[in-house]
C-alpha positions as CSV (number, residue, x, y, z in Angstrom):
1,M,12.2,-2.9,15.1
2,Q,8.7,-2.3,16.2
3,F,7.8,1.0,17.8
4,G,4.7,3.0,18.6
5,R,3.1,5.6,16.4
6,K,1.0,8.6,17.4
7,V,-2.2,8.8,15.3
8,T,-4.5,11.8,15.7
9,V,-8.1,11.6,14.6
10,Y,-10.1,14.8,14.4
11,L,-13.9,14.4,14.5
12,A,-15.2,17.3,12.5
13,D,-18.6,17.3,14.3
14,A,-17.6,15.3,17.4
15,S,-19.2,12.2,15.8
16,P,-17.1,9.0,15.4
17,S,-19.2,8.1,12.4
18,G,-19.0,11.5,10.7
19,I,-16.2,13.1,8.7
20,R,-12.8,12.4,10.3
21,H,-9.4,13.8,9.5
22,V,-6.5,11.5,10.4
23,E,-2.7,12.2,10.7
24,I,0.4,10.4,11.9
25,A,3.1,12.4,13.7
26,N,5.9,13.4,11.4
27,W,4.2,12.1,8.2
28,S,3.3,14.4,5.3
29,G,0.4,12.2,4.3
30,Q,-3.2,12.6,5.6
31,A,-6.5,10.9,5.4
32,V,-10.2,12.0,5.3
33,A,-12.9,9.4,6.1
34,C,-16.4,10.2,5.1
35,P,-19.8,8.3,5.1
36,R,-21.6,8.3,1.8
37,S,-24.4,10.3,3.3
38,R,-22.0,13.2,4.0
39,L,-20.2,13.2,0.6
40,V,-21.5,16.6,-0.4
41,E,-19.7,18.2,2.6
42,L,-16.2,17.1,1.3
43,K,-16.3,20.0,-1.2
44,D,-15.4,22.2,1.8
45,W,-12.4,20.1,2.6
46,H,-9.3,21.3,0.8
47,E,-7.5,18.1,2.0
48,A,-9.8,16.1,-0.3
49,Q,-9.2,18.3,-3.3
50,R,-5.6,17.2,-3.9
51,P,-4.1,14.4,-5.9
52,G,-4.5,11.1,-4.0
53,V,-5.9,7.6,-3.7
54,Y,-9.2,6.6,-2.3
55,F,-11.0,3.6,-1.0
56,L,-14.8,3.0,-1.4
57,F,-15.9,0.6,1.3
58,E,-18.9,-1.5,2.1
59,K,-18.3,-2.8,5.6
60,Q,-20.2,-5.9,6.6
61,T,-19.0,-8.8,8.9
62,A,-16.1,-11.2,9.0
63,E,-18.2,-14.1,7.8
64,V,-20.2,-12.3,5.1
65,G,-17.3,-10.3,3.7
66,D,-16.6,-6.7,2.8
67,K,-16.2,-4.9,-0.5
68,V,-13.7,-2.3,-1.6
69,Y,-12.9,-0.3,-4.7
70,V,-9.5,1.5,-5.0
71,G,-9.1,4.5,-7.2
72,E,-6.9,7.6,-7.8
73,S,-7.4,11.1,-9.0
74,E,-5.7,14.5,-9.3
75,N,-8.7,15.9,-7.6
76,V,-10.3,13.2,-5.4
77,V,-13.5,15.1,-4.5
78,K,-14.2,15.8,-8.2
79,R,-13.7,12.2,-9.1
80,L,-15.9,11.0,-6.3
81,T,-18.8,13.1,-7.6
82,Q,-18.8,10.9,-10.7
83,Q,-17.9,7.7,-8.7
84,D,-21.1,8.2,-6.6
85,K,-23.0,7.7,-9.8
86,D,-20.9,4.8,-11.1
87,Q,-20.6,2.7,-8.0
88,E,-23.6,1.8,-5.9
89,F,-22.3,-0.7,-3.3
90,W,-20.2,1.6,-1.0
91,N,-21.2,3.3,2.3
92,E,-17.8,5.0,3.3
93,V,-14.9,6.6,1.5
94,I,-11.4,7.1,2.9
95,I,-9.2,9.5,1.0
96,F,-5.4,9.7,1.2
97,T,-3.6,12.9,0.0
98,S,-0.4,14.8,1.0
99,K,-0.1,18.0,3.0
100,D,2.6,19.2,0.5
101,E,2.7,19.4,-3.3
102,N,5.0,16.4,-3.8
103,L,2.4,13.8,-4.6
104,T,2.3,13.7,-8.4
105,K,0.2,11.8,-11.0
106,A,2.9,9.2,-11.3
107,H,3.0,8.7,-7.5
108,I,-0.7,8.2,-7.2
109,K,-0.8,5.8,-10.1
110,Y,1.9,3.8,-8.4
111,L,0.0,3.8,-5.1
112,E,-3.2,2.7,-6.8
113,S,-1.5,-0.3,-8.4
114,R,0.4,-1.4,-5.4
115,I,-2.6,-1.0,-3.0
116,T,-4.9,-2.9,-5.3
117,S,-2.3,-5.7,-5.6
118,L,-1.8,-5.8,-1.8
119,A,-5.6,-5.9,-1.2
120,K,-5.9,-8.9,-3.5
121,I,-3.0,-10.7,-1.7
122,A,-4.6,-10.0,1.7
123,D,-7.9,-11.4,0.4
124,R,-9.9,-9.9,3.2
125,Y,-12.3,-7.9,1.0
126,K,-14.0,-8.5,-2.3
127,I,-12.1,-6.2,-4.8
128,E,-14.6,-4.3,-7.0
129,N,-11.8,-3.2,-9.4
130,G,-12.0,-5.0,-12.7
131,N,-8.2,-5.2,-13.1
132,T,-5.0,-4.3,-11.2
133,P,-3.9,-0.9,-12.6
134,T,-0.5,-0.7,-14.3
135,E,2.3,0.3,-11.9
136,S,4.0,3.6,-13.0
137,L,7.7,3.7,-13.3
138,L,9.4,5.7,-10.6
139,P,13.0,6.4,-9.6
140,R,14.1,4.2,-6.8
141,S,14.0,6.9,-4.2
142,D,10.5,7.9,-5.1
143,K,9.4,4.2,-5.1
144,D,10.8,3.8,-1.5
145,A,9.0,7.0,-0.5
146,M,5.7,5.6,-1.8
147,E,6.3,2.3,0.0
148,E,6.7,4.3,3.2
149,F,3.5,6.1,2.4
150,I,1.7,2.7,2.0
151,H,3.1,1.6,5.4
152,N,1.5,4.6,7.1
153,L,-1.6,4.3,5.0
154,K,-2.1,0.8,6.4
155,I,-1.8,2.1,10.0
156,V,-4.5,4.7,9.3
157,L,-6.8,2.2,7.6
158,G,-6.5,-0.1,10.5
159,T,-7.2,2.7,13.0
160,L,-10.4,3.4,11.0
161,G,-11.5,-0.2,11.2
162,H,-10.4,-1.4,7.7
163,K,-7.5,-4.0,7.6
164,V,-8.0,-4.4,3.8
165,L,-4.2,-4.6,3.2
166,E,-3.3,-6.8,6.1
167,P,-3.1,-10.6,5.6
168,I,-5.5,-12.4,8.0
169,K,-2.9,-15.0,9.0
170,I,-0.2,-13.8,11.5
171,Q,3.3,-15.0,10.8
172,S,4.8,-16.7,13.8
173,S,7.9,-14.4,13.8
174,Q,5.5,-11.4,14.2
175,A,3.4,-12.9,17.0
176,S,3.9,-11.6,20.5
177,T,5.2,-14.3,23.0
178,S,2.5,-13.1,25.4
179,T,-0.6,-13.5,23.2
180,L,-2.7,-16.4,21.8
181,S,-1.4,-15.4,18.3
182,Q,1.8,-17.2,18.9
183,Y,0.1,-20.6,18.9
184,I,-1.2,-22.8,16.0
185,F,-4.2,-24.8,17.0
186,S,-5.6,-28.1,15.7
187,F,-9.1,-29.6,15.9
188,T,-9.7,-33.3,15.1
189,V,-13.2,-34.6,14.8
190,K,-14.7,-37.6,13.0
191,G,-11.5,-38.2,11.2
192,L,-11.2,-34.6,10.0
193,L,-8.2,-32.3,10.7
194,A,-8.4,-28.5,10.8
195,K,-5.8,-26.0,11.8
196,G,-6.1,-22.3,12.8
197,Q,-4.9,-19.3,14.7
198,Q,-6.5,-16.8,17.2
199,T,-5.9,-13.3,16.0
200,D,-7.0,-9.8,17.0
201,D,-9.7,-9.9,14.3
202,G,-11.1,-13.3,15.2
203,F,-10.2,-16.9,14.5
204,V,-8.4,-17.8,11.2
205,L,-9.2,-21.2,9.8
206,F,-6.2,-22.2,7.7
207,K,-6.3,-23.2,4.0
208,N,-6.6,-27.0,3.4
209,S,-8.5,-27.6,6.7
210,Q,-11.0,-30.4,6.4
211,V,-14.6,-29.5,7.0
212,S,-17.6,-31.7,7.7
213,D,-20.2,-31.9,4.9
214,L,-23.0,-31.9,7.6
215,F,-25.4,-28.9,7.9
216,N,-26.8,-29.5,11.4
217,P,-29.5,-27.1,12.6
218,S,-27.5,-26.7,15.9
219,M,-24.8,-24.7,14.1
220,P,-24.8,-21.1,15.6
221,G,-26.3,-18.1,13.9
222,K,-26.3,-18.0,10.1
223,L,-23.3,-20.3,9.9
224,A,-25.2,-23.1,8.0
225,Q,-26.3,-20.5,5.3
226,L,-22.8,-19.1,5.1
227,K,-21.4,-22.6,4.7
228,E,-23.7,-23.1,1.7
229,D,-22.5,-19.8,0.3
230,W,-18.9,-20.8,0.7
231,V,-19.6,-24.1,-1.1
232,K,-21.2,-22.2,-4.0
233,D,-18.3,-19.6,-4.3
234,G,-15.6,-22.3,-4.1
235,T,-14.2,-21.4,-0.7
236,L,-15.2,-25.0,0.3
237,T,-14.7,-27.7,-2.3
238,K,-16.2,-31.2,-2.0
239,T,-14.0,-34.3,-1.7
240,E,-15.2,-37.9,-1.2
241,N,-16.6,-37.4,2.3
242,H,-15.9,-33.9,3.4
243,Y,-15.1,-30.3,2.2
244,L,-11.6,-28.8,1.8
245,L,-11.0,-25.2,2.6
246,T,-9.4,-23.5,-0.4
247,K,-8.1,-20.3,1.4
248,D,-7.5,-18.9,4.8
249,L,-10.9,-18.0,6.3
250,L,-11.5,-15.4,9.0
251,L,-14.4,-16.2,11.4
252,S,-15.6,-14.1,14.3
253,S,-14.8,-16.7,17.0
254,S,-13.1,-20.0,17.6
255,S,-16.5,-21.5,18.3
256,Y,-17.8,-20.5,14.9
257,A,-14.6,-22.1,13.4
258,A,-15.1,-25.3,15.4
259,A,-18.8,-25.5,14.4
260,L,-18.0,-25.1,10.8
261,V,-15.4,-27.9,10.9
262,A,-17.6,-30.3,13.0
263,G,-20.9,-29.4,11.3
264,T,-22.5,-29.1,14.8
265,A,-22.3,-26.6,17.6
266,R,-19.0,-26.8,19.5
267,S,-17.1,-24.9,22.1
268,G,-14.1,-23.4,20.3
269,P,-12.0,-22.6,23.4
270,Q,-12.2,-26.3,24.4
271,S,-12.0,-27.8,20.9
272,W,-8.9,-26.2,19.6
273,L,-5.6,-27.7,20.9
274,N,-1.9,-26.7,20.5
275,D,0.9,-29.2,19.8
276,N,1.1,-30.1,23.5
277,G,-2.6,-30.9,23.8
278,D,-3.5,-27.8,25.7
279,S,-6.8,-26.2,24.8
280,L,-7.2,-22.6,23.7
281,K,-9.1,-22.0,26.9
282,I,-6.3,-23.4,29.1
283,I,-3.6,-21.3,27.3
284,E,-5.7,-18.2,27.7
285,E,-6.0,-18.8,31.4
286,I,-2.3,-19.3,31.7
287,L,-1.5,-16.1,29.9
288,L,-4.0,-14.2,32.1
289,K,-2.4,-15.6,35.3
290,S,1.1,-14.7,34.0
291,A,-0.1,-11.1,33.3
292,E,-1.3,-10.8,36.9
293,S,2.0,-12.0,38.5
């Protein structure tokens, strides 16, 4: 059963980009988000001096990709002082600790392992960890408590703009019947077939979609360069006369997705069709009219 959650974000200096303390109603966990430039100030936050897990983020764009490192420590701020020297890529840290004393070393080792595994499965960010840490053995009751902790941790991360643990593809059973996310769209061009889905984050181009091997200058923005990068890193693999997408790929818009597939500039809302042949644009208009009635 889905239900709402109350999330409280405290802006320490009234700046949305400064240090933020985040809580969920009736949850013993808590989070502190801090830009790298303000790291020295965390020594004054007792919430960050407890046992916990932390995320080092480099936030970029959907097309370019983001980076993350997941770690744990019995004193997170103390560990971050060393991490600042060891890791150069990050520009924001988010720390998760508990308001009580019940989060032990075994608990945070379990959290680190599970979170790293979930981040790799979601495949949204490049994981800077060398290996997935070993999962500590916990009693069943403690393990369930940590899974609940992770559930709330995901909500906080999403609230702070990082869906690092959320798969980019929305399962049809989870999609609302009043949003575009309930539809799977197809785009056929020059004998190529691609499928995708409109989500809250952008347009997801599905794995095994066929992509043109053209690099037309009319492609929007830096898409041509990104396409070359995806060929180099194996996201796109060459077949006889086109490329094949090797994983689900999140793009900022349906037009970017259509242009990637066609190799030339295209209108995404008009190019992507559902099983009945209705375009994304038409379905969007229908949903908007139904909301007004």
